[in-house]
C-alpha positions in Angstrom: -163.4 -73.4 -54.5 -163.8 -71.5 -51.3 -166.4 -73.8 -51.4 -165.3 -76.3 -51.5 -162.3 -75.5 -48.7 -164.3 -75.3 -46.0 -164.4 -78.7 -44.7 -167.2 -80.1 -42.5 -167.2 -79.6 -38.8 -166.5 -83.2 -37.1 -169.7 -84.6 -34.8 -169.3 -84.6 -31.7 -169.1 -88.2 -30.2 -171.8 -88.4 -27.2 -170.2 -88.8 -23.9 -170.1 -91.5 -22.9 -171.7 -91.8 -19.3 -170.9 -92.2 -15.7 -170.9 -95.2 -14.4 -172.9 -93.9 -11.1 -175.6 -92.2 -14.7 -174.9 -95.4 -15.8 -176.9 -97.5 -12.9 -180.0 -94.0 -12.6 -180.2 -95.1 -16.4 -180.8 -98.9 -15.6 -183.5 -98.0 -12.5 -184.8 -95.4 -15.4 -185.1 -98.3 -17.6 -187.2 -100.4 -15.0 -189.4 -98.0 -14.1 -190.6 -97.0 -16.6 -192.0 -100.3 -16.3 -193.7 -99.3 -13.5 -196.4 -99.2 -12.3 -197.5 -102.9 -13.4 -200.8 -104.5 -14.3 -203.1 -104.4 -11.9 -203.1 -108.6 -11.7 -201.4 -111.4 -12.5 -201.3 -115.4 -12.1 -198.1 -117.7 -12.2 -197.4 -121.1 -10.6 -194.2 -120.8 -8.1 -192.0 -124.1 -7.8 -190.2 -123.9 -4.8 -187.2 -127.1 -5.1 -183.7 -127.4 -2.0 -181.8 -130.8 -1.3 -181.1 -131.6 2.5 -177.8 -132.3 3.8 -177.4 -135.9 2.1 -178.1 -133.9 -1.3 -181.0 -135.9 -1.4 -184.1 -134.1 -2.9 -185.8 -132.7 -0.2 -189.3 -133.5 -1.3 -190.7 -132.0 2.2 -189.4 -128.7 1.2 -190.2 -129.1 -2.0 -193.5 -128.3 -3.5 -195.9 -126.4 -6.2 -198.1 -123.4 -5.4 -200.6 -121.7 -7.7 -201.1 -117.6 -6.9 -203.1 -114.8 -8.0 -202.3 -111.8 -7.0 -204.3 -108.6 -6.8 -201.4 -105.4 -6.8 -202.4 -102.6 -5.0 -202.0 -104.9 -2.2 -200.1 -107.6 -3.1 -203.2 -109.4 -2.0 -202.8 -112.9 -2.6 -205.7 -116.7 -3.0 -203.1 -119.8 -2.9 -203.0 -122.8 -3.5 -200.5 -126.0 -3.1 -200.4 -128.1 -6.8 -199.8 -132.0 -5.9 -198.0 -134.2 -7.8 -200.9 -135.8 -9.0 -202.6 -132.7 -9.9 -205.1 -132.4 -6.8 -205.3 -129.1 -5.6 -204.9 -127.8 -2.0 -206.9 -126.1 0.1 -207.3 -121.8 -1.1 -205.2 -120.3 1.1 -204.4 -116.0 1.5 -200.6 -114.7 1.5 -199.3 -111.5 0.9 -196.3 -112.6 -1.8 -193.2 -110.9 -0.6 -189.4 -110.4 -0.8 -188.2 -110.3 2.6 -190.4 -111.3 4.2 -190.9 -115.1 6.3 -193.1 -116.2 3.2 -192.7 -117.0 -0.2 -190.7 -114.1 -2.7 -192.6 -112.8 -5.6 -194.9 -111.9 -6.9 -192.1 -112.1 -10.6 -192.9 -108.1 -11.1 -192.0 -107.0 -7.4 -190.0 -103.7 -7.5 -186.6 -105.1 -7.5 -185.3 -102.0 -6.9 -187.7 -101.5 -4.1 -186.2 -101.7 -0.7 -186.4 -104.4 2.3 -188.1 -104.1 4.9 -188.3 -101.9 8.0 -188.9 -104.1 9.7 -191.4 -108.3 9.1 -194.9 -107.8 8.2 -197.3 -109.9 9.2 -200.0 -111.3 6.3 -203.4 -109.4 7.7 -200.9 -106.3 7.7 -201.1 -103.5 4.3 -198.2 -102.8 2.1 -197.4 -99.1 2.3 -198.7 -98.9 -2.0 -196.0 -99.2 -4.7 -195.5 -95.0 -5.8 -196.9 -94.3 -9.0 -193.3 -93.1 -10.2 -193.5 -90.7 -14.0 -190.6 -89.6 -16.3 -188.9 -86.6 -15.0 -189.3 -82.6 -16.1 -187.0 -82.1 -19.4 -185.9 -78.9 -19.2 -183.3 -78.1 -22.5 -184.0 -80.9 -23.5 -181.6 -82.3 -20.1 -183.1 -85.2 -18.1 -180.9 -85.0 -15.0 -181.4 -88.5 -13.4 -180.1 -88.7 -9.4 -178.5 -91.8 -8.0 -179.2 -92.1 -4.8 -179.3 -96.0 -3.0 -176.3 -96.9 -4.5 -172.6 -96.3 -5.5 -170.2 -98.2 -8.4 -167.7 -100.0 -6.9 -167.3 -100.8 -10.6 -168.6 -101.3 -14.7 -167.6 -103.7 -16.9 -168.8 -104.6 -21.0 -169.7 -108.1 -21.2 -169.9 -108.9 -24.4 -173.5 -107.6 -25.2 -173.8 -106.6 -21.5 -173.0 -104.2 -18.9 -172.1 -105.7 -15.4 -172.0 -103.6 -12.7 -170.9 -103.6 -9.1 -173.0 -101.7 -6.1 -173.0 -101.7 -2.6 -175.3 -99.6 -0.7 -174.5 -95.5 0.5 -176.8 -95.7 3.1 -179.4 -99.0 5.1 -177.3 -101.6 4.0 -179.4 -104.4 5.6 -182.3 -102.4 3.3 -181.1 -101.6 0.1 -180.1 -105.0 -1.4 -178.9 -105.2 -4.7 -175.0 -106.1 -5.6 -175.1 -106.5 -8.8 -177.1 -105.7 -12.1 -176.1 -107.2 -15.4 -178.4 -105.6 -18.4 -178.8 -105.5 -22.1 -175.8 -103.1 -23.2 -177.8 -100.5 -25.1 -181.1 -100.8 -23.9 -180.1 -101.1 -19.8 -183.2 -104.0 -19.3 -182.4 -106.2 -16.7 -180.7 -109.7 -17.4 -179.5 -110.6 -13.9 -178.8 -109.9 -10.4 -177.5 -110.6 -7.7 -179.6 -109.2 -3.8 -179.2 -109.8 -0.2 -182.3 -111.9 1.2 -182.9 -113.3 4.2 -184.4 -117.0 5.5 -187.3 -116.8 9.3 -186.8 -120.1 10.8 -190.2 -120.7 13.2 -189.2 -119.8 16.5 -185.5 -119.7 15.7 -182.7 -117.0 14.5 -182.8 -115.1 10.9 -179.8 -116.1 8.5 -178.5 -114.2 5.1 -179.2 -115.0 1.8 -178.3 -114.4 -1.3 -180.3 -115.1 -4.9 -179.4 -114.3 -7.7 -182.2 -113.2 -9.5 -182.6 -113.9 -13.3 -185.4 -111.5 -15.5 -187.2 -112.0 -18.6 -190.4 -110.5 -20.3 -193.8 -111.4 -20.7 -195.4 -109.5 -22.3 -193.2 -106.2 -22.3 -193.4 -106.6 -18.3 -189.8 -107.1 -16.3 -190.8 -110.0 -14.2 -188.3 -112.6 -12.5 -188.2 -116.0 -14.2 -185.3 -117.4 -11.4 -184.1 -117.6 -8.2 -180.9 -119.6 -6.6 -180.7 -118.6 -3.0 -177.5 -119.7 -1.6 -178.2 -119.3 3.2 -175.2 -118.5 4.5 -174.6 -117.1 8.9 -173.4 -120.5 9.3 -177.1 -122.7 8.8 -175.8 -126.1 8.3 -179.4 -127.6 7.9 -181.3 -129.2 5.2 -182.0 -126.4 2.3 -178.7 -124.1 2.3 -179.2 -123.9 -1.7 -182.7 -123.9 -2.5 -184.7 -122.9 -6.1 -187.5 -121.2 -7.3 -189.1 -121.3 -10.4 -191.7 -118.4 -11.7 -194.0 -120.0 -14.4 -196.7 -118.8 -16.4 -197.2 -115.8 -15.5 -199.9 -114.2 -16.9 -202.1 -110.9 -17.0 -205.7 -111.2 -16.1 -207.4 -108.4 -17.2 -209.6 -108.9 -13.2 -209.9 -111.7 -10.9 -213.1 -112.5 -8.9 -213.2 -109.8 -5.6 -213.6 -113.0 -4.4 -210.3 -114.4 -4.6 -208.9 -111.4 -2.2 -210.8 -111.5 0.9 -210.2 -114.7 3.0 -212.4 -114.4 4.8 -214.7 -116.2 2.1 -212.5 -118.3 1.5 -214.9 -120.9 3.2 -218.2 -120.1 1.1 -216.2 -121.6 -2.0 -214.8 -124.2 0.1 -216.8 -127.0 -1.9 -216.0 -124.9 -5.1 -213.6 -127.0 -7.6 -212.3 -123.1 -7.4 -209.6 -121.8 -9.1 -206.7 -124.4 -10.5 
């Protein structure tokens, strides 16, 4: 009877993480997929409309890209409507720079550069993030770049509105949508810039759609809205990242623009 009278202890519910810790968990989940594979290829489709509402064909295009992630060096090649390929061109795809955004595996938590970088400049390699040490079964995740202004549960998603604690121009995330259980990213709202040749720089708000390719989080779509009083063609612009692959290797000459002339008459990459 005594044994029956002793009730089993009521299990203690796991504490609900604070909004700030949730943000840390989201970043930690994204970091768990880093660094990205050494090589990636993709097709970038850029489209925009003119001020009259019709397609702006002059500034809409499709380009194939082959990237080496250790230094973000890339071979790019325009694709025309008749499937003809343009000349070989060297680039370093990047967000918040005066060139096409990318690559799809870009670090979405990475701060914008403090200054514009020329294509010839090799960016600082991405740090190789390792899991934080566990002491006594407790892992501390500190999020110090942003403060969470609101956290809402919307169906199977968490929706966070965040704002930078410091470096407002560089820490560009403003909203995050992620899986409620796994913390995998679904969508982001972020700032960016439109660089006008020999002209002003306009602020851009990007809606970034995320997906997964071979277990790697990637950017699949961007929708940009240009602000700051911009009233020319391309007030809204869309980028689609398609045919994303992670080859085990690519020819070394793809990433040395000085070698392109030697391959100008070759069929080259398609």
